Backbone as CSV, one residue per row, in Angstrom:
resi,resn,N_x,N_y,N_z,CA_x,CA_y,CA_z,C_x,C_y,C_z
1,UNK,-51.688,52.625,27.528,-51.776,52.419,27.239,-50.881,52.532,27.360
2,UNK,-47.999,51.304,30.844,-46.724,51.063,30.401,-46.640,51.337,28.756
3,UNK,-46.378,51.100,27.976,-46.106,51.504,26.854,-46.545,50.662,25.470
4,UNK,-47.104,50.263,25.359,-47.343,49.535,24.229,-48.154,50.359,23.284
5,UNK,-47.857,52.180,23.989,-49.098,53.209,23.726,-49.499,52.036,22.922
6,UNK,-50.794,51.600,24.181,-51.618,52.622,24.745,-50.831,53.805,24.736
7,UNK,-49.728,54.802,24.710,-48.705,55.322,24.227,-47.571,54.903,24.433
8,UNK,-46.529,55.098,25.009,-45.599,54.348,25.353,-44.805,54.770,26.468
9,UNK,-44.811,54.833,27.410,-44.209,55.173,28.503,-43.086,54.578,28.875
10,UNK,-42.416,53.894,28.258,-41.180,53.311,28.518,-40.593,52.902,29.853
11,UNK,-41.192,52.767,30.918,-40.559,52.264,31.990,-41.368,51.035,32.352
12,UNK,-40.864,50.259,33.489,-41.803,49.167,33.624,-42.010,49.014,35.101
13,UNK,-43.477,48.210,35.268,-43.523,47.799,36.595,-42.829,46.600,37.039
14,UNK,-42.022,45.870,36.178,-42.010,44.826,35.913,-40.216,44.696,35.741
15,UNK,-39.333,43.738,36.246,-38.091,43.610,35.519,-37.934,43.059,33.985
16,UNK,-38.829,42.264,33.656,-38.848,42.325,32.166,-39.400,43.294,31.325
17,UNK,-39.962,44.318,32.026,-40.317,45.434,31.588,-41.609,45.832,30.609
18,UNK,-42.270,46.538,31.231,-43.384,47.326,30.500,-43.850,48.516,31.283
19,UNK,-44.360,49.566,30.761,-44.648,50.555,31.322,-46.054,51.395,30.882
20,UNK,-46.836,52.094,31.292,-48.006,52.627,30.866,-47.473,53.578,29.707
21,UNK,-46.830,53.015,28.545,-46.267,53.936,27.745,-47.480,54.762,26.950
22,UNK,-47.766,55.455,26.590,-48.537,56.114,25.879,-49.818,55.686,25.080
23,UNK,-50.016,54.951,24.645,-51.148,54.639,23.682,-52.102,54.259,24.666
24,UNK,-53.366,54.695,24.089,-54.592,54.600,24.720,-55.364,53.455,24.291
25,UNK,-55.533,52.526,25.183,-56.410,51.478,24.708,-57.908,51.558,24.491
26,UNK,-58.260,51.072,23.471,-59.710,51.349,23.179,-60.458,49.863,22.479
27,UNK,-60.771,49.176,23.701,-61.430,47.971,23.253,-62.812,48.199,22.348
28,UNK,-63.009,47.129,21.784,-64.444,47.258,21.041,-65.723,47.519,21.702
29,UNK,-65.679,47.528,23.018,-66.592,47.473,23.678,-66.487,47.274,25.208
30,UNK,-67.059,47.881,26.024,-67.056,47.776,27.503,-67.002,46.548,28.311
31,UNK,-66.128,45.983,29.014,-66.459,44.667,29.842,-67.487,44.843,30.605
32,UNK,-67.803,43.929,31.371,-68.789,43.773,32.634,-67.988,44.619,33.532
33,UNK,-68.690,45.243,34.608,-67.996,45.751,35.655,-67.043,45.041,36.323
34,UNK,-67.505,43.754,36.538,-66.712,42.834,37.482,-65.234,42.556,36.465
35,UNK,-65.311,42.797,35.249,-64.069,42.470,34.650,-63.171,43.451,34.514
36,UNK,-63.536,44.828,34.583,-62.756,45.815,34.313,-62.187,46.524,35.637
37,UNK,-61.253,47.568,35.493,-60.434,47.882,36.751,-61.308,48.802,37.629
38,UNK,-62.537,49.142,37.635,-63.095,50.105,38.288,-63.371,49.244,39.738
39,UNK,-63.052,50.181,40.831,-63.178,49.688,42.014,-64.807,49.067,42.302
40,UNK,-64.689,47.858,42.901,-66.016,47.211,42.844,-67.286,48.080,43.524
41,UNK,-66.983,48.944,44.642,-68.057,49.462,45.210,-68.660,50.764,44.344
42,UNK,-67.913,51.035,42.983,-68.555,51.978,42.355,-69.190,51.312,41.106
43,UNK,-69.060,50.304,40.787,-69.585,49.615,39.466,-70.849,49.392,39.239
44,UNK,-71.734,49.419,40.339,-73.293,49.191,40.072,-73.689,50.641,39.615
45,UNK,-73.002,51.708,40.094,-73.803,53.132,39.368,-72.889,53.764,38.243
46,UNK,-71.883,53.003,37.774,-70.755,53.501,36.908,-71.587,53.629,35.371
47,UNK,-72.529,52.487,34.967,-72.805,52.438,33.756,-73.985,53.666,33.348
48,UNK,-74.564,53.833,34.631,-75.789,54.721,34.594,-75.011,56.263,34.305
49,UNK,-74.254,56.465,35.165,-73.411,57.810,35.531,-72.626,57.995,34.102
50,UNK,-72.235,56.957,33.453,-71.427,57.423,32.159,-72.354,57.527,31.086
51,UNK,-73.566,57.485,31.318,-74.407,58.003,29.989,-74.564,59.521,29.898
52,UNK,-74.018,60.237,30.965,-74.018,61.683,31.125,-72.672,62.038,30.517
53,UNK,-72.705,63.465,29.983,-71.505,63.905,29.160,-70.199,63.880,30.281
54,UNK,-69.192,63.180,29.777,-68.034,62.971,30.548,-67.323,64.053,31.413
55,UNK,-67.644,65.406,30.457,-66.872,66.527,31.117,-68.095,66.941,32.431
56,UNK,-69.120,66.604,32.439,-69.950,66.977,33.384,-69.446,66.224,34.885
57,UNK,-68.877,65.129,34.788,-68.755,64.393,36.044,-67.042,63.924,36.053
58,UNK,-66.347,64.220,35.036,-64.869,63.973,35.298,-63.934,65.210,35.109
59,UNK,-62.997,65.200,35.918,-62.340,66.191,36.183,-60.641,65.554,35.990
60,UNK,-59.755,66.372,35.553,-58.437,66.072,35.253,-57.374,67.018,36.398
61,UNK,-56.681,66.088,37.090,-55.782,66.901,38.127,-54.430,66.238,38.317
62,UNK,-53.371,66.774,39.033,-52.417,66.040,38.953,-52.464,64.845,39.824
63,UNK,-51.655,63.978,39.815,-51.641,62.638,40.369,-50.759,62.528,41.899
64,UNK,-51.297,61.930,42.787,-50.591,61.994,44.054,-50.235,60.519,44.311
65,UNK,-49.533,60.203,44.997,-48.793,59.011,45.508,-49.915,58.056,45.977
66,UNK,-51.110,58.850,46.613,-52.065,57.608,47.180,-53.104,57.206,46.045
67,UNK,-52.765,57.648,44.725,-53.447,57.703,43.918,-53.147,55.773,43.059
68,UNK,-52.016,55.749,43.256,-51.159,54.954,42.356,-51.784,53.550,42.384
69,UNK,-52.644,52.785,43.536,-53.416,51.244,43.253,-54.471,51.619,42.475
70,UNK,-55.360,52.837,42.443,-56.244,52.915,41.419,-55.615,52.999,39.994
71,UNK,-54.716,53.865,39.861,-53.941,54.013,38.516,-53.606,52.688,38.147
72,UNK,-52.939,51.657,38.867,-52.414,50.644,38.487,-53.807,49.408,37.894
73,UNK,-54.873,49.625,38.815,-56.119,48.990,38.385,-56.617,49.120,37.248
74,UNK,-56.917,50.524,37.012,-57.295,50.531,35.757,-56.225,50.436,34.615
75,UNK,-55.123,50.592,34.630,-54.047,50.341,33.584,-54.054,48.865,33.498
76,UNK,-54.258,48.067,34.343,-54.096,46.791,34.160,-55.255,46.203,33.283
77,UNK,-56.367,46.972,33.782,-57.824,46.440,32.872,-57.483,47.066,31.607
78,UNK,-57.004,48.351,31.196,-56.912,48.961,29.957,-55.687,47.823,29.216
79,UNK,-54.839,47.279,29.910,-53.676,46.567,28.932,-54.556,45.260,28.616
80,UNK,-55.283,44.588,29.419,-55.949,43.284,29.057,-56.908,43.569,28.045
81,UNK,-57.578,44.671,28.221,-58.701,44.939,27.204,-57.869,45.194,25.510
82,UNK,-56.984,45.952,25.780,-56.419,46.386,24.318,-55.520,45.289,23.876
83,UNK,-54.816,44.656,24.733,-53.794,44.064,23.950,-53.430,42.539,24.197
84,UNK,-54.748,42.025,24.312,-54.831,40.564,24.755,-54.614,39.928,23.277
85,UNK,-54.696,40.349,22.107,-54.649,39.859,21.053,-53.434,40.260,20.200
86,UNK,-52.664,41.198,20.899,-51.380,41.920,20.259,-50.278,41.159,21.272
87,UNK,-50.268,40.998,22.625,-49.108,40.716,23.515,-49.320,39.264,23.684
88,UNK,-48.231,38.582,24.099,-48.353,37.247,24.644,-48.904,36.983,25.792
89,UNK,-49.847,36.173,25.954,-50.586,35.911,26.969,-49.861,35.743,28.491
90,UNK,-48.692,35.188,28.419,-47.858,34.883,29.540,-47.433,36.220,30.143
91,UNK,-47.010,36.970,29.250,-46.972,38.589,29.795,-47.852,39.065,30.243
92,UNK,-49.152,39.410,29.746,-50.321,39.994,30.192,-50.751,39.112,31.360
93,UNK,-50.531,37.887,31.579,-51.145,37.517,32.871,-50.240,37.651,34.013
94,UNK,-48.972,37.896,33.700,-48.105,38.087,34.812,-47.757,39.390,35.259
95,UNK,-48.629,40.460,34.822,-48.729,41.928,35.215,-49.919,41.686,36.527
96,UNK,-49.256,42.514,37.421,-50.199,42.703,38.713,-50.591,44.191,39.145
97,UNK,-51.144,44.226,39.806,-51.728,45.697,40.184,-50.650,46.268,41.022
98,UNK,-50.240,45.376,42.024,-49.053,45.644,42.964,-47.648,46.069,41.940
99,UNK,-47.443,45.344,40.970,-46.269,45.601,40.216,-46.325,46.999,39.649
100,UNK,-47.642,47.062,39.073,-47.681,48.278,38.472,-47.796,49.674,39.186
101,UNK,-48.377,49.451,40.374,-48.510,50.473,41.421,-47.161,50.766,42.069
102,UNK,-46.272,49.608,42.025,-44.973,49.988,42.788,-44.118,50.771,41.679
103,UNK,-44.197,50.561,40.316,-43.306,51.171,39.181,-43.904,52.381,39.227
104,UNK,-45.340,53.132,39.437,-45.585,54.412,39.370,-45.110,54.868,40.634
105,UNK,-45.168,54.297,41.703,-44.662,54.961,43.170,-43.325,55.411,42.907
106,UNK,-42.323,54.918,42.243,-41.071,55.587,41.903,-41.030,56.868,41.376
107,UNK,-42.252,57.666,41.197,-42.130,58.891,40.527,-42.583,59.939,41.748
108,UNK,-42.290,59.352,42.889,-42.789,60.196,44.238,-41.534,59.877,45.108
109,UNK,-41.386,61.061,45.956,-40.085,60.851,46.729,-40.625,60.329,48.015
110,UNK,-39.752,60.479,49.185,-40.221,59.749,50.289,-41.119,60.479,51.211
111,UNK,-41.241,61.664,50.653,-42.555,62.417,51.416,-43.799,62.460,50.526
112,UNK,-43.743,61.557,49.662,-44.948,61.430,48.767,-45.388,62.728,47.835
113,UNK,-44.036,63.330,47.364,-44.009,64.521,46.440,-43.860,64.055,45.041
114,UNK,-44.401,64.511,44.237,-43.840,63.889,42.778,-42.500,64.384,42.588
115,UNK,-41.679,63.412,41.813,-40.472,63.850,41.340,-40.716,64.115,39.751
116,UNK,-41.441,65.361,39.635,-41.800,65.319,38.084,-40.661,66.313,37.122
117,UNK,-40.193,67.392,37.885,-39.432,68.290,37.257,-39.831,68.665,36.026
118,UNK,-39.592,68.454,34.860,-40.225,68.871,33.633,-41.128,67.833,33.046
119,UNK,-41.549,66.830,34.098,-42.499,65.916,33.693,-44.085,66.410,34.047
120,UNK,-44.983,65.483,33.537,-46.258,65.697,34.076,-46.879,64.182,34.258
121,UNK,-47.565,64.198,35.438,-48.404,62.895,35.781,-49.798,63.213,36.126
122,UNK,-50.772,63.027,35.335,-52.348,63.670,35.576,-52.999,62.294,35.603
123,UNK,-54.415,62.552,36.324,-55.449,61.639,36.317,-56.412,62.074,36.002
124,UNK,-57.704,61.187,35.564,-58.989,61.807,35.394,-59.926,61.241,36.449
125,UNK,-60.488,61.966,37.183,-61.266,61.488,38.278,-62.533,61.694,38.057
126,UNK,-63.544,60.539,38.228,-64.838,60.666,38.323,-65.578,60.817,39.438
127,UNK,-66.490,61.777,39.486,-67.433,62.107,40.585,-68.858,61.432,40.338
128,UNK,-68.939,60.132,41.578,-70.020,59.502,41.673,-71.107,60.137,42.843
129,UNK,-72.276,60.212,42.271,-73.207,60.834,43.159,-73.333,59.805,44.526
130,UNK,-73.872,60.498,45.435,-73.944,59.894,46.651,-74.692,58.619,46.702
131,UNK,-74.476,57.432,47.208,-75.446,56.270,47.472,-76.277,56.643,48.405
132,UNK,-77.389,55.386,47.981,-78.456,55.949,49.273,-78.316,55.652,50.710
133,UNK,-78.519,56.815,51.181,-78.079,56.957,52.773,-76.813,57.570,52.791
134,UNK,-75.995,57.950,51.976,-74.852,59.095,52.005,-75.101,60.404,51.773
135,UNK,-74.146,61.068,52.156,-74.379,62.530,52.080,-73.517,63.100,50.988
136,UNK,-72.450,62.379,50.817,-71.132,63.130,49.890,-70.918,62.278,48.746
137,UNK,-70.717,62.863,47.762,-70.288,62.041,46.556,-69.078,61.470,46.465
138,UNK,-68.738,60.439,45.793,-67.411,59.597,45.969,-66.627,59.894,44.552
139,UNK,-65.511,59.822,44.719,-64.604,59.953,43.535,-63.583,58.731,43.287
140,UNK,-63.476,58.443,42.039,-62.816,57.418,41.503,-62.091,57.663,40.132
141,UNK,-60.821,57.127,40.010,-60.072,57.490,38.875,-60.406,56.603,37.631
142,UNK,-60.471,57.174,36.597,-60.718,56.260,35.437,-59.787,56.597,34.189
143,UNK,-58.855,57.427,34.313,-57.868,57.568,33.511,-56.443,58.147,34.072
144,UNK,-55.322,58.136,33.357,-54.162,58.749,33.678,-53.405,58.974,32.445
145,UNK,-52.409,59.865,32.441,-51.403,60.237,31.491,-50.310,60.585,32.179
146,UNK,-49.147,60.273,31.409,-47.928,60.479,32.191,-46.639,61.145,31.050
147,UNK,-45.818,61.970,31.024,-45.112,61.978,30.033,-43.775,63.206,30.666
148,UNK,-42.929,63.104,29.809,-41.792,64.089,30.225,-40.713,64.278,29.010
149,UNK,-39.477,64.744,29.414,-38.536,64.842,28.319,-38.365,63.577,27.389
150,UNK,-38.145,63.844,26.342,-38.229,62.533,25.401,-36.912,61.421,25.584
151,UNK,-37.051,60.256,25.797,-36.206,59.241,25.962,-35.386,58.992,24.782
152,UNK,-34.236,58.520,25.001,-33.110,58.056,23.916,-33.378,56.426,23.841
153,UNK,-33.805,55.838,24.879,-34.280,54.228,24.757,-35.583,54.104,25.640
154,UNK,-36.165,53.130,25.065,-37.377,52.379,25.891,-36.969,52.006,27.142
155,UNK,-38.038,51.835,27.770,-37.922,51.323,29.401,-37.111,49.879,29.418
156,UNK,-37.267,49.195,28.141,-36.755,47.915,28.077,-35.310,47.963,27.676
157,UNK,-34.833,49.253,27.331,-33.441,49.287,26.503,-33.616,49.384,25.124
158,UNK,-34.799,49.454,24.503,-34.464,49.186,23.162,-34.003,50.860,22.412
159,UNK,-33.264,50.637,21.373,-33.047,51.887,20.782,-33.971,52.809,20.447
160,UNK,-33.753,53.873,20.226,-34.895,54.834,19.514,-34.389,55.721,18.289
161,UNK,-34.616,55.713,17.128,-33.974,56.420,15.997,-33.564,57.753,16.595
162,UNK,-32.206,58.178,16.703,-31.850,59.338,17.270,-32.431,60.641,16.714
163,UNK,-32.961,60.690,15.498,-33.631,62.023,15.071,-34.826,62.321,15.764
164,UNK,-35.414,61.308,16.440,-36.935,61.340,17.063,-36.346,62.276,18.402
165,UNK,-35.798,62.045,19.272,-35.545,62.897,20.572,-35.022,64.040,20.205
166,UNK,-34.161,64.129,18.969,-33.711,65.512,18.674,-34.668,66.449,18.327
167,UNK,-35.744,66.089,17.608,-36.616,66.887,16.922,-37.926,67.181,17.997
168,UNK,-38.138,66.128,18.654,-39.337,65.969,19.468,-38.910,66.094,21.070
169,UNK,-38.820,66.962,21.770,-38.382,67.119,23.138,-39.115,66.800,24.240
170,UNK,-40.465,66.469,23.767,-41.522,66.167,24.973,-41.964,64.780,24.620
171,UNK,-42.260,64.063,25.482,-42.857,62.630,25.174,-43.989,62.303,26.085
172,UNK,-45.098,61.751,25.397,-46.164,60.972,26.143,-45.626,59.652,26.402
173,UNK,-45.521,59.534,27.647,-45.166,58.237,27.942,-46.223,57.077,28.069
174,UNK,-47.375,57.568,28.595,-48.499,56.644,28.697,-49.774,57.218,28.967
175,UNK,-50.748,56.736,28.594,-52.073,57.236,28.697,-53.214,56.061,28.480
176,UNK,-53.663,56.149,29.781,-54.768,54.647,29.823,-56.151,55.190,30.332
177,UNK,-57.114,54.584,29.675,-58.407,54.750,30.245,-59.119,53.738,30.647
178,UNK,-59.888,53.686,31.768,-60.858,52.751,32.227,-61.442,52.023,31.361
179,UNK,-61.633,50.666,30.647,-62.353,50.239,29.564,-63.732,50.666,29.484
180,UNK,-64.442,50.582,30.672,-65.874,51.213,30.561,-65.973,52.682,30.377
181,UNK,-64.835,53.541,30.360,-65.165,54.802,30.257,-64.422,55.591,28.884
182,UNK,-63.883,54.377,28.178,-63.362,54.434,26.844,-64.595,54.946,25.943
183,UNK,-63.954,55.514,24.768,-64.900,56.214,23.842,-65.985,57.035,24.171
184,UNK,-65.707,57.829,25.278,-66.348,58.932,25.888,-65.822,60.133,25.955
185,UNK,-64.830,60.182,25.212,-63.952,61.549,25.463,-62.912,61.648,26.528
186,UNK,-62.751,60.773,27.306,-61.832,61.088,28.631,-60.499,60.921,27.813
187,UNK,-59.884,60.107,26.814,-58.871,59.884,26.508,-58.391,61.137,26.034
188,UNK,-59.177,61.942,25.171,-59.140,63.166,24.618,-58.860,64.326,25.704
189,UNK,-59.505,64.226,26.567,-59.662,65.130,27.724,-58.277,65.008,28.419
190,UNK,-57.910,63.813,28.688,-56.565,63.930,29.151,-55.382,64.216,28.386
191,UNK,-55.408,63.652,27.104,-54.514,64.042,26.147,-54.392,65.646,25.889
192,UNK,-55.462,66.276,26.043,-55.572,67.708,26.278,-55.064,68.496,27.219
193,UNK,-55.238,67.896,28.453,-54.613,68.397,29.681,-53.270,67.972,29.746
194,UNK,-52.689,67.027,29.188,-51.230,66.768,29.289,-50.669,67.866,28.408
195,UNK,-51.035,68.074,27.169,-50.480,69.103,26.195,-50.359,70.533,26.911
196,UNK,-51.640,70.840,27.592,-51.454,72.245,28.403,-50.418,72.133,29.532
197,UNK,-50.371,71.038,30.051,-49.175,70.732,31.298,-47.733,71.054,30.641
198,UNK,-47.677,70.239,29.544,-46.253,70.155,28.882,-45.873,71.674,28.538
199,UNK,-47.067,72.290,28.137,-46.514,73.600,27.551,-45.881,74.375,28.605
200,UNK,-46.420,74.449,29.888,-45.973,74.980,31.052,-44.345,74.606,31.374
201,UNK,-44.249,73.163,31.058,-42.955,72.806,31.639,-41.786,72.931,30.375
202,UNK,-42.280,72.717,29.170,-41.424,72.862,28.002,-42.153,73.689,26.799
203,UNK,-42.003,74.705,27.062,-42.705,75.740,25.957,-42.299,75.527,24.454
204,UNK,-42.935,75.671,23.377,-42.726,75.289,21.993,-41.806,74.000,21.714
205,UNK,-42.169,73.117,22.368,-41.508,71.876,22.098,-42.722,70.914,21.121
206,UNK,-41.763,70.021,20.468,-42.466,69.011,19.666,-42.829,68.010,20.736
207,UNK,-43.896,67.166,20.373,-44.231,66.046,21.133,-44.347,64.973,20.366
208,UNK,-43.863,63.807,21.105,-43.912,62.316,20.304,-44.565,61.402,21.526
209,UNK,-44.999,60.260,20.912,-45.204,59.092,21.672,-45.177,57.945,20.676
210,UNK,-45.066,56.728,21.416,-45.001,55.411,20.592,-46.054,54.587,21.002
211,UNK,-46.282,53.825,19.880,-47.553,52.962,20.115,-47.319,51.886,19.220
212,UNK,-47.676,50.501,19.756,-47.687,49.368,18.883,-48.067,49.339,17.472
213,UNK,-47.236,48.934,16.535,-47.662,49.017,15.123,-48.902,48.521,14.832
214,UNK,-49.469,47.090,15.681,-50.690,46.703,15.352,-51.800,47.136,16.033
215,UNK,-51.608,48.226,16.907,-52.848,48.814,17.478,-53.416,49.888,16.981
216,UNK,-54.297,49.182,15.884,-55.091,50.098,15.128,-55.894,51.214,15.683
217,UNK,-56.631,50.873,17.003,-57.529,51.707,17.815,-56.664,52.722,18.073
218,UNK,-55.579,52.656,19.016,-54.814,54.028,19.249,-54.188,54.697,18.095
219,UNK,-53.801,53.974,17.028,-53.095,54.711,15.953,-54.291,55.475,15.392
220,UNK,-55.616,55.123,15.234,-56.681,55.999,14.710,-57.045,57.251,15.493
221,UNK,-56.759,57.028,16.822,-56.774,57.758,17.829,-55.933,59.110,17.654
222,UNK,-54.619,58.836,17.617,-53.565,59.927,17.393,-53.680,60.475,16.130
223,UNK,-54.178,59.895,15.213,-54.116,60.537,13.846,-55.336,61.483,13.777
224,UNK,-56.341,61.215,14.622,-57.425,62.064,14.647,-57.002,63.466,15.544
225,UNK,-55.958,63.251,16.361,-55.650,64.188,17.060,-54.256,64.917,16.400
226,UNK,-54.141,64.619,14.977,-53.323,65.480,14.219,-51.779,64.833,14.114
227,UNK,-51.599,63.543,14.800,-50.463,63.269,14.557,-49.930,62.593,13.670
228,UNK,-48.799,62.399,13.199,-48.347,61.653,11.918,-47.002,60.792,12.454
229,UNK,-46.865,59.620,11.687,-45.949,58.756,11.842,-44.458,59.408,11.466
230,UNK,-43.497,59.521,12.565,-42.231,60.093,12.359,-41.059,59.002,12.905
231,UNK,-41.171,57.895,13.013,-40.165,57.046,13.274,-40.787,55.757,13.516
232,UNK,-39.816,54.579,13.217,-40.260,53.123,13.831,-39.311,52.476,14.517
233,UNK,-39.692,51.450,15.307,-38.624,50.752,16.194,-39.128,49.504,16.682
234,UNK,-38.667,48.614,17.772,-39.101,47.698,18.330,-39.395,47.983,19.895
235,UNK,-40.069,47.077,20.496,-40.262,47.509,21.899,-40.354,45.694,22.482
236,UNK,-39.433,45.887,23.483,-39.205,44.388,23.865,-40.089,44.004,25.380
237,UNK,-40.861,43.349,25.303,-41.818,42.903,26.371,-41.843,41.392,26.676
238,UNK,-41.467,41.159,27.892,-41.392,39.855,28.326,-40.601,39.068,27.616
239,UNK,-39.397,39.435,27.057,-38.385,38.757,26.135,-38.915,38.877,24.696
240,UNK,-40.016,39.319,24.304,-40.336,39.398,22.839,-40.271,40.567,22.203
241,UNK,-39.846,40.792,21.131,-40.004,42.112,20.233,-40.974,42.209,19.581
242,UNK,-41.740,43.414,19.593,-42.972,43.956,18.897,-42.384,45.084,18.080
243,UNK,-43.112,45.365,16.904,-42.638,46.490,16.104,-43.681,47.739,16.811
244,UNK,-43.039,48.748,16.527,-43.803,50.210,17.146,-43.533,51.302,16.162
245,UNK,-44.040,52.129,16.215,-44.072,53.417,15.497,-44.344,54.732,16.474
246,UNK,-43.879,55.714,15.980,-43.625,56.970,16.686,-44.891,58.001,16.002
247,UNK,-45.415,58.547,16.890,-46.568,59.766,16.164,-45.932,60.925,16.900
248,UNK,-45.692,61.935,15.896,-45.209,63.342,16.473,-45.921,64.344,15.837
249,UNK,-45.825,65.383,16.693,-46.408,66.618,16.395,-45.273,67.740,16.581
250,UNK,-44.757,68.498,15.405,-43.867,69.379,15.484,-44.039,70.426,16.479
251,UNK,-45.278,70.696,16.729,-45.608,71.802,17.870,-46.787,71.189,18.642
252,UNK,-47.162,71.598,19.774,-48.228,71.114,20.537,-49.423,71.517,19.877
253,UNK,-50.275,70.313,19.716,-51.387,70.459,19.139,-52.557,71.061,19.812
254,UNK,-53.671,71.710,19.027,-54.631,72.600,20.072,-55.428,71.699,19.980
255,UNK,-55.829,70.844,20.662,-57.002,69.799,20.957,-58.398,70.411,20.805
256,UNK,-58.539,71.557,20.937,-59.925,72.114,20.731,-60.299,72.380,19.280
257,UNK,-59.018,72.139,18.552,-59.377,72.490,17.074,-59.242,71.145,16.211
258,UNK,-59.091,70.076,16.948,-58.764,68.610,16.260,-60.191,67.934,16.253
C-alpha cells in the first residue's frame, strides 16, 4: 500500500510519482482470481489453499531482484483494490507492472544484490502444493514490505513535518498484500517481520509510516498494531494532492502482544 500507505513508501515507479508506500490495502472482499495479481497458474488452487492457516503455508524472506515482477503484480492489484475510490482513475489506470517492477529494481545493484544498508525489503512467499503429476511444490509471492531511514520528503517531493523524522528514525515505506490473501494475517506477519529486521538495522529507534487520510481500512490496521497519529501532510500523485497522516510508534512494537 508505493505509498498511499497502503503505508507510504514514498518513491515512485512513475515520473509523476507513486511508490509502494506503506499502507496495507484491505478491500472489502477478495476479487476473482483473474482480477487479482496472483500469477494465473496458481489461481485455481489459491482459494482452497488460503483456507489453511496462513502461517502454515506462508514464509517471509528477504526480497531478491528476481522477485520484482511478482512484487509489482501483487502491488498493482493491491492498489487497484484499495484505492479505486480514493485516487483518480487516470492515475491508477496509468500504473503498470513494468513501471512498478522497474522502480523496485533500483534497490538492487548491477550484480542483483540489494542496496539496503540500513533498510529492509521483505516478501511473503506462499508454498503451493504440487499440481497433479508434479513432484515439487511451487512458491509464489503474496506480499511485500519495505522500509528504511525516515525521509524528510515524500517520493513526490512533498514536505514532511520536521519533527517526524527527528523523533522517528525508521520508516516503513510500503506494505502490500495480494487482495485474495488479505484479512488472513499476512499483513501482520509482514509488519512483524519488518519490525524484527529494523531492530537489527537500527536498534531502539522509533517507527513511522504514512497513510492516506481517507484510507480507513489501513488506518484501522495500524491502530490495532498500536500506532497513533503523529503528523499530517499531503501526498502528490498524478499531479493531485491527497491528505495523509503519519502513524508512529516511539519504540518498536511487539507484534506478538498487539
